[in-house]
MARBA-3410 file (N, C-alpha, C, O; in Angstrom, 1 decimal):
112
32.3,7.8,-6.5,31.5,6.8,-5.9,30.8,7.3,-4.7,31.4,8.0,-3.9 ~ 29.5,7.0,-4.5,28.8,7.4,-3.3,28.7,6.3,-2.4,28.3,5.2,-2.8 ~ 29.0,6.5,-1.1,28.9,5.5,-0.1,27.7,5.7,0.8,27.6,6.8,1.3 ~ 26.9,4.7,1.0,25.7,4.8,1.8,25.9,3.9,3.0,26.4,2.8,2.9 ~ 25.4,4.4,4.2,25.4,3.6,5.4,24.0,3.4,5.7,23.2,4.3,5.9
23.6,2.1,5.8,22.2,1.7,6.1,22.2,0.9,7.4,23.0,0.0,7.6 ~ 21.3,1.3,8.3,21.2,0.6,9.6,19.7,0.3,9.9,18.8,1.0,9.3 ~ 19.5,-0.6,10.8,18.2,-1.0,11.2,18.1,-1.2,12.7,19.2,-1.5,13.3 ~ 17.0,-1.1,13.3,16.8,-1.2,14.7,16.0,-2.5,15.0,14.8,-2.4,15.3 ~ 16.7,-3.6,15.0,16.1,-4.9,15.5,14.9,-5.3,14.6,15.0,-5.3,13.4
13.8,-5.8,15.2,12.7,-6.3,14.5,11.9,-5.2,13.8,11.4,-4.3,14.4 ~ 11.9,-5.3,12.5,11.2,-4.3,11.6,9.8,-4.7,11.4,9.5,-5.9,11.2 ~ 8.9,-3.8,11.3,7.5,-4.1,10.9,7.5,-4.5,9.4,8.3,-4.0,8.6 ~ 6.5,-5.3,9.1,6.3,-5.7,7.7,5.1,-4.9,7.1,4.0,-5.0,7.7 ~ 5.3,-4.2,6.1,4.3,-3.5,5.4,3.8,-4.3,4.2,4.5,-5.2,3.8
2.7,-3.9,3.6,2.1,-4.5,2.4,1.9,-3.5,1.4,1.4,-2.4,1.7 ~ 2.3,-3.8,0.2,2.2,-2.9,-1.0,0.8,-3.1,-1.6,0.4,-4.3,-1.7 ~ 0.1,-2.0,-2.0,-1.2,-2.1,-2.6,-1.1,-1.7,-4.0,-0.7,-0.5,-4.3 ~ -1.5,-2.6,-4.9,-1.4,-2.3,-6.4,-2.8,-2.3,-7.0,-3.5,-3.3,-6.9 ~ -3.2,-1.1,-7.5,-4.5,-1.0,-8.1,-4.5,-0.7,-9.6,-3.5,-0.2,-10.1
-5.5,-1.1,-10.3,-5.6,-0.8,-11.7,-6.2,0.7,-11.9,-7.1,1.0,-11.2 ~ -5.6,1.4,-12.8,-6.1,2.8,-13.1,-5.7,3.8,-12.1,-4.6,3.7,-11.4 ~ -6.5,4.9,-11.9,-6.2,6.0,-11.0,-7.1,6.1,-9.9,-8.3,5.6,-10.0 ~ -6.6,6.6,-8.8,-7.5,6.9,-7.6,-7.5,8.4,-7.5,-6.5,9.1,-7.3 ~ -8.8,8.9,-7.5,-8.9,10.4,-7.4,-9.8,10.7,-6.2,-10.7,10.0,-5.9
-9.5,11.8,-5.5,-10.3,12.2,-4.4,-11.6,12.8,-4.9,-11.6,13.5,-6.0 ~ -12.7,12.6,-4.2,-14.0,13.1,-4.6,-14.0,14.6,-4.7,-14.6,15.2,-5.6 ~ -13.3,15.3,-3.7,-13.3,16.7,-3.7,-12.3,17.3,-4.6,-12.2,18.5,-4.7 ~ -11.4,16.5,-5.2,-10.4,17.0,-6.1,-9.1,17.4,-5.3,-8.2,18.0,-5.9 ~ -9.1,17.2,-4.0,-8.0,17.5,-3.2,-6.9,16.5,-3.2,-6.9,15.6,-4.1
-6.0,16.6,-2.3,-4.9,15.6,-2.2,-5.3,14.3,-1.5,-6.2,14.4,-0.6 ~ -4.7,13.2,-1.8,-5.0,11.9,-1.2,-4.2,11.6,0.1,-4.8,10.9,0.9 ~ -3.0,12.1,0.3,-2.3,11.7,1.5,-3.1,12.1,2.8,-3.6,13.2,2.9 ~ -3.2,11.1,3.6,-3.9,11.3,4.9,-5.4,11.1,4.8,-6.0,11.2,5.9 ~ -5.9,10.8,3.7,-7.3,10.5,3.6,-7.6,9.0,3.5,-6.7,8.2,3.2
-8.8,8.6,3.9,-9.2,7.3,3.9,-9.6,6.8,2.5,-10.3,7.4,1.8 ~ -8.9,5.7,2.1,-9.2,5.1,0.8,-10.4,4.2,0.8,-11.2,4.3,-0.1 ~ -10.5,3.3,1.7,-11.6,2.4,1.8,-11.4,1.4,2.9,-10.6,1.6,3.8 ~ -12.1,0.3,2.8,-12.0,-0.8,3.9,-11.4,-2.0,3.2,-11.9,-2.5,2.2 ~ -10.4,-2.6,3.9,-9.8,-3.8,3.4,-10.2,-5.0,4.3,-10.1,-4.9,5.5
-10.8,-6.0,3.7,-11.2,-7.2,4.4,-10.6,-8.4,3.7,-10.1,-8.3,2.6 ~ -10.6,-9.6,4.4,-10.2,-10.8,3.9,-11.3,-11.9,4.0,-12.0,-11.9,5.0 ~ -11.5,-12.7,3.0,-12.4,-13.8,3.0,-11.8,-14.9,3.9,-10.7,-14.8,4.2 ~ -12.6,-15.9,4.2,-12.1,-17.1,4.9,-11.0,-17.8,4.1,-10.2,-18.5,4.7 ~ -11.0,-17.7,2.8,-10.0,-18.3,2.0,-8.8,-17.5,1.9,-7.8,-17.9,1.2
-8.7,-16.3,2.5,-7.6,-15.4,2.4,-7.5,-14.5,1.2,-6.5,-13.9,0.9 ~ -8.7,-14.3,0.5,-8.7,-13.4,-0.6,-9.0,-12.0,-0.1,-9.9,-11.8,0.6 ~ -8.1,-11.0,-0.5,-8.4,-9.6,0.0,-9.5,-9.0,-0.8,-9.7,-9.2,-2.0 ~ -10.3,-8.3,-0.1,-11.5,-7.6,-0.7,-11.4,-6.1,-0.2,-11.4,-5.8,1.0 ~ -11.3,-5.2,-1.2,-11.2,-3.8,-0.9,-12.5,-3.1,-1.3,-13.0,-3.2,-2.5
-13.2,-2.4,-0.3,-14.4,-1.7,-0.6,-14.1,-0.2,-0.6,-13.6,0.4,0.4 ~ -14.3,0.4,-1.8,-14.0,1.8,-2.0,-15.3,2.5,-2.4,-15.8,2.3,-3.5 ~ -15.9,3.3,-1.5,-17.1,3.9,-1.8,-18.2,2.9,-2.1,-18.5,2.1,-1.2 ~ -18.8,2.9,-3.3,-19.9,2.0,-3.7,-19.4,0.9,-4.6,-20.1,0.4,-5.4 ~ -18.1,0.6,-4.5,-17.4,-0.4,-5.4,-16.7,-1.4,-4.5,-16.2,-1.0,-3.5
-16.6,-2.6,-5.1,-15.8,-3.6,-4.4,-14.8,-4.2,-5.4,-15.1,-4.4,-6.6 ~ -13.6,-4.5,-4.9,-12.5,-5.0,-5.7,-12.0,-6.3,-5.0,-11.8,-6.3,-3.8 ~ -11.8,-7.4,-5.8,-11.3,-8.6,-5.3,-9.9,-8.8,-5.8,-9.6,-8.5,-7.0 ~ -9.0,-9.1,-4.9,-7.6,-9.2,-5.3,-6.9,-10.5,-4.9,-7.6,-11.5,-4.6 ~ -5.6,-10.5,-4.9,-4.9,-11.7,-4.5,-3.6,-11.2,-3.9,-3.1,-10.1,-4.1
-3.1,-12.1,-3.0,-1.8,-11.8,-2.3,-0.7,-12.4,-3.1,-0.7,-13.6,-3.4 ~ 0.3,-11.5,-3.4,1.5,-11.9,-4.2,2.7,-11.7,-3.3,2.9,-10.6,-2.7 ~ 3.6,-12.7,-3.3,4.9,-12.5,-2.6,5.9,-11.9,-3.6,6.0,-12.4,-4.7 ~ 6.6,-10.9,-3.2,7.5,-10.2,-4.1,8.8,-11.0,-4.3,9.2,-11.7,-3.3 ~ 9.3,-11.0,-5.5,10.6,-11.7,-5.7,11.7,-11.1,-5.0,12.5,-11.8,-4.4
11.8,-9.8,-5.0,12.8,-9.0,-4.3,12.1,-8.1,-3.3,11.3,-7.2,-3.7 ~ 12.3,-8.2,-2.0,11.6,-7.4,-1.0,12.1,-5.9,-1.1,13.2,-5.7,-1.6 ~ 11.2,-5.0,-0.7,11.6,-3.6,-0.7,11.9,-3.2,0.8,11.4,-3.8,1.7 ~ 12.8,-2.3,0.9,13.1,-1.7,2.2,12.7,-0.3,2.2,13.0,0.5,1.3 ~ 12.0,0.1,3.3,11.5,1.5,3.4,12.6,2.2,4.2,12.9,1.9,5.3
13.3,3.2,3.5,14.4,3.9,4.1,14.0,5.4,4.5,13.2,6.0,3.8 ~ 14.6,5.9,5.6,14.4,7.2,6.0,15.9,7.8,6.1,16.7,7.3,6.8 ~ 16.1,9.0,5.4,17.4,9.6,5.4,17.5,10.3,6.7,16.7,11.1,7.1 ~ 18.7,10.0,7.4,19.0,10.7,8.6,19.9,11.9,8.4,20.7,11.9,7.5 ~ 19.7,12.9,9.2,20.5,14.2,9.0,22.0,13.8,9.2,22.3,13.3,10.3
22.8,14.2,8.3,24.3,14.0,8.4,24.9,15.3,8.9,24.6,16.4,8.4 ~ 25.9,15.2,9.8,26.6,16.4,10.2,27.6,16.8,9.2,27.9,16.1,8.2 ~ 28.2,18.0,9.4,29.2,18.5,8.5,30.5,17.7,8.5,31.2,17.7,7.5 ~ 30.7,17.0,9.5,31.9,16.2,9.6,31.7,14.8,8.9,32.7,14.1,8.6 ~ 30.5,14.4,8.6,30.2,13.1,8.0,29.9,13.3,6.5,28.9,13.9,6.2
30.8,12.8,5.7,30.6,13.0,4.2,29.6,12.1,3.6,29.2,12.3,2.5 ~ 29.3,11.0,4.3,28.4,10.0,3.8,27.0,10.1,4.3,26.8,10.6,5.4 ~ 26.1,9.8,3.5,24.6,9.8,3.8,24.3,8.6,4.7,24.9,7.5,4.5 ~ 23.5,8.8,5.7,23.0,7.7,6.6,21.5,7.5,6.3,20.8,8.4,6.3 ~ 21.1,6.2,6.2,19.7,5.8,6.0,19.4,4.8,7.1,20.2,3.9,7.4
18.2,4.9,7.6,17.7,4.0,8.6,16.5,3.2,7.9,15.6,3.8,7.3 ~ 16.6,1.9,8.0,15.5,1.0,7.5,14.4,1.0,8.5,14.6,0.6,9.6 ~ 13.2,1.4,8.1,12.1,1.5,9.0,11.1,0.4,8.9,10.4,0.0,9.8 ~ 11.0,-0.2,7.7,10.1,-1.3,7.4,10.5,-2.1,6.2,11.3,-1.7,5.4 ~ 10.0,-3.3,6.1,10.2,-4.2,5.0,8.9,-4.5,4.3,7.9,-4.7,4.9
8.9,-4.6,3.0,7.7,-4.9,2.2,8.1,-6.2,1.4,8.9,-6.2,0.5 ~ 7.4,-7.3,1.8,7.7,-8.6,1.2,6.5,-9.1,0.4,6.6,-10.0,-0.4 ~ 5.3,-8.6,0.6,4.1,-9.0,-0.1,3.3,-7.8,-0.6,3.5,-6.7,-0.1 ~ 2.5,-8.1,-1.6,1.7,-7.0,-2.2,0.3,-7.6,-2.4,0.1,-8.8,-2.7 ~ -0.7,-6.7,-2.3,-2.1,-7.0,-2.6,-2.3,-6.5,-4.0,-2.3,-5.3,-4.3
-2.6,-7.4,-5.0,-2.8,-7.0,-6.4,-4.3,-7.1,-6.7,-5.0,-8.1,-6.6 ~ -4.8,-5.9,-7.1,-6.2,-5.7,-7.5,-6.2,-5.3,-9.0,-6.1,-4.2,-9.3 ~ -6.2,-6.4,-9.9,-6.1,-6.1,-11.3,-7.4,-6.1,-12.1,-7.5,-5.8,-13.2 ~ -8.5,-6.5,-11.4,-9.8,-6.5,-12.1,-10.5,-5.2,-11.9,-10.2,-4.4,-11.0 ~ -11.5,-4.9,-12.7,-12.2,-3.6,-12.6,-13.1,-3.7,-11.4,-13.6,-4.8,-11.0
-13.4,-2.6,-10.7,-14.3,-2.6,-9.6,-15.7,-2.9,-10.0,-16.2,-2.6,-11.0 ~ -16.4,-3.7,-9.1,-17.8,-4.0,-9.3,-18.7,-3.1,-8.4,-18.3,-2.9,-7.3 ~ -19.8,-2.6,-8.9,-20.6,-1.8,-8.1,-21.4,-2.6,-7.1,-21.7,-3.8,-7.3 ~ -21.6,-2.0,-5.9,-22.3,-2.6,-4.8,-23.8,-2.2,-5.0,-24.1,-1.0,-4.9 ~ -24.7,-3.1,-5.2,-26.1,-2.8,-5.3,-26.8,-3.5,-4.1,-26.9,-4.7,-4.0
-27.4,-2.6,-3.3,-28.0,-3.2,-2.1,-29.5,-3.4,-2.3,-30.0,-4.5,-1.9 ~ -30.3,-2.5,-2.8,-31.7,-2.6,-3.1,-32.0,-2.6,-4.5,-31.7,-1.6,-5.2 ~ -32.6,-3.6,-5.1,-33.0,-3.6,-6.5,-34.5,-3.5,-6.5,-35.2,-4.3,-5.9 ~ -35.0,-2.4,-7.1,-36.4,-2.2,-7.1,-37.1,-3.2,-8.0,-36.7,-3.6,-9.0 ~ -38.3,-3.7,-7.5,-39.1,-4.7,-8.2,-40.0,-4.0,-9.2,-40.4,-2.9,-9.0
-40.2,-4.7,-10.3,-41.1,-4.1,-11.3,-42.6,-4.2,-10.7,-43.0,-5.2,-10.1 ~ -43.3,-3.2,-11.0,-44.7,-3.1,-10.5,-45.6,-3.5,-11.6,-46.9,-3.5,-11.3
END
C-alpha cells in the first residue's frame, strides 16, 4: 500500500479547465507550451467567447461534479518513505467549447 501525504497552504487559487473539440496545432509546427492560444472574452450574459486566429468559438461554463486538485510533488528525503504532495490550485469549473469554430469575416467585397 502506498501512503500519500497531501497538504495545502491556506486560500488556494481557482483555475478553470478549457475543453475544446478536435486538436490544437501550432502554426509553425512547434510545441504549444508557453505559446499564446487566443483571447478569451465573456458576453454580458456570461457566455465565454474564445478568439483563436481568424476563428471564434462560443462556449458555456460547466460546473464539475467532482473538482480537480492540482498537485505538485515535493522532494522527499531519504528518511521519509512516503511521497509528499502540495495542492497548488483547485479546478471547479470548465469552459466547454463543443461547437466548430466560425470564421471571422471583417470585409465582404461588394459585387461590381
